[in-house]
C-alpha positions in Angstrom: 0.0 0.0 -0.1 1.1 3.5 -0.6 1.1 6.2 2.2 1.4 10.0 1.6 4.0 11.7 3.6 3.2 15.5 3.7 6.0 17.8 5.0 4.6 20.7 7.1 6.3 23.8 8.4 5.9 24.0 12.2 3.7 27.1 12.0 0.3 27.9 13.6 -2.6 26.6 11.5 -0.4 24.8 8.9 -1.9 21.4 9.9 -5.5 22.7 9.7 -4.7 24.2 6.4 -3.6 21.0 4.8 -6.4 19.0 6.3 -8.9 21.5 5.0 -7.3 21.3 1.6 -7.7 17.6 1.7 -11.4 18.0 2.6 -11.7 20.5 -0.2 -10.2 17.8 -2.6 -12.8 15.3 -1.2 -10.1 13.1 0.1 -11.3 10.6 2.8 -8.6 10.0 5.4 -8.4 6.3 6.3 -5.6 6.7 8.8 -3.0 9.4 9.8 0.0 10.1 11.9 1.8 13.2 12.8 5.4 13.4 13.7 7.4 16.6 14.4 10.8 18.1 14.9 11.7 21.5 15.9 11.3 22.9 12.4 8.8 20.9 10.5 6.3 17.9 10.9 5.4 14.9 8.8 1.9 14.0 8.2 1.5 10.4 7.1 -1.9 9.5 5.7 -3.5 6.6 4.1 -6.2 7.5 1.5 -8.2 5.6 -1.0 -6.4 7.0 -4.3 -2.8 7.9 -3.1 -1.4 8.7 -6.5 -4.4 10.9 -7.5 -4.2 12.7 -4.2 -0.5 13.2 -4.4 -0.8 14.8 -7.8 -3.6 17.1 -6.7 -1.5 18.2 -3.7 1.6 18.8 -5.8 -0.6 21.0 -8.0 -1.3 23.1 -4.8 2.4 23.4 -4.1 2.3 20.8 -1.1 5.5 18.9 -0.5 4.4 15.2 -0.6 5.9 12.0 -1.3 4.5 8.4 -1.7 6.0 5.8 0.7 5.4 2.0 0.4 4.0 0.7 3.8 2.3 -2.5 5.0 -1.1 -2.5 6.4 -1.7 -5.5 8.6 -4.8 -6.8 10.2 -4.1 -7.6 13.8 -6.3 -9.4 16.4 -8.4 -6.6 18.2 -7.6 -7.8 21.7 -5.1 -7.3 24.5 -1.8 -8.7 23.2 -2.9 -9.0 19.5 -0.3 -6.5 18.3 2.5 -8.0 20.4 1.8 -11.4 18.8 2.1 -9.8 15.3 5.4 -7.9 16.2 7.0 -10.9 17.9 6.5 -12.9 14.8 8.0 -10.3 12.7 11.0 -9.9 15.0 11.7 -13.6 14.7 11.8 -13.2 10.8 14.3 -10.2 11.2 11.9 -7.6 10.3 13.0 -4.2 11.6 10.1 -1.7 11.9 11.0 2.0 11.2 7.7 3.4 12.4 4.1 2.3 13.0 0.6 3.6 13.6 -2.7 2.0 14.0 -6.3 2.4 13.4 -9.6 0.6 13.5 -11.6 0.2 10.4 -15.2 1.3 11.0 -17.0 -1.2 8.7 -15.7 -4.4 10.2 -14.4 -3.0 13.5 -11.0 -4.5 12.5 -7.8 -3.3 14.1 -5.1 -2.6 11.6 -1.6 -1.5 11.8 0.6 0.6 9.3 4.2 -0.5 9.3 7.1 1.1 7.5 10.0 -1.5 7.5 13.7 -1.2 6.9 13.9 -3.9 4.3 11.1 -4.7 1.9 12.6 -8.0 0.8 12.7 -9.3 4.4 9.2 -8.3 5.0 7.9 -10.0 1.9 9.6 -13.1 2.9 8.3 -12.9 6.5 4.7 -12.2 5.2 4.9 -15.5 3.0 6.3 -17.6 5.9 4.0 -16.2 8.7 0.8 -15.8 6.5 -0.4 -12.7 8.3 -3.6 -11.0 6.8 -3.1 -7.8 4.9 -5.6 -5.1 4.5 
């Protein structure tokens, strides 16, 4: 799956401005995460049409990139995420960052992962047979 990474200046109202722009473009946010440093933030979002949304944002001069991520279904119960992560660790998968959300329709817990090595993750997914979004 592709995630949009939007780079934002740490300035009053900038996040609201970008979220409002996404609303204006009729983009439904499926999941999001915001990380920041002293000077800027990175808004990571999952949307239905990432390539189309990226182009529309670039036309509006928004700094955005597409990043491959994995979206895994995890058991929606205590310890469910720990089980999944422990399986991945055994297969040498290194997680760079992660965020989670619950899908409304099915009340299904899901986790978005950015991993260090795509090939290792692909091999692990085949061996473990974890459900993907």
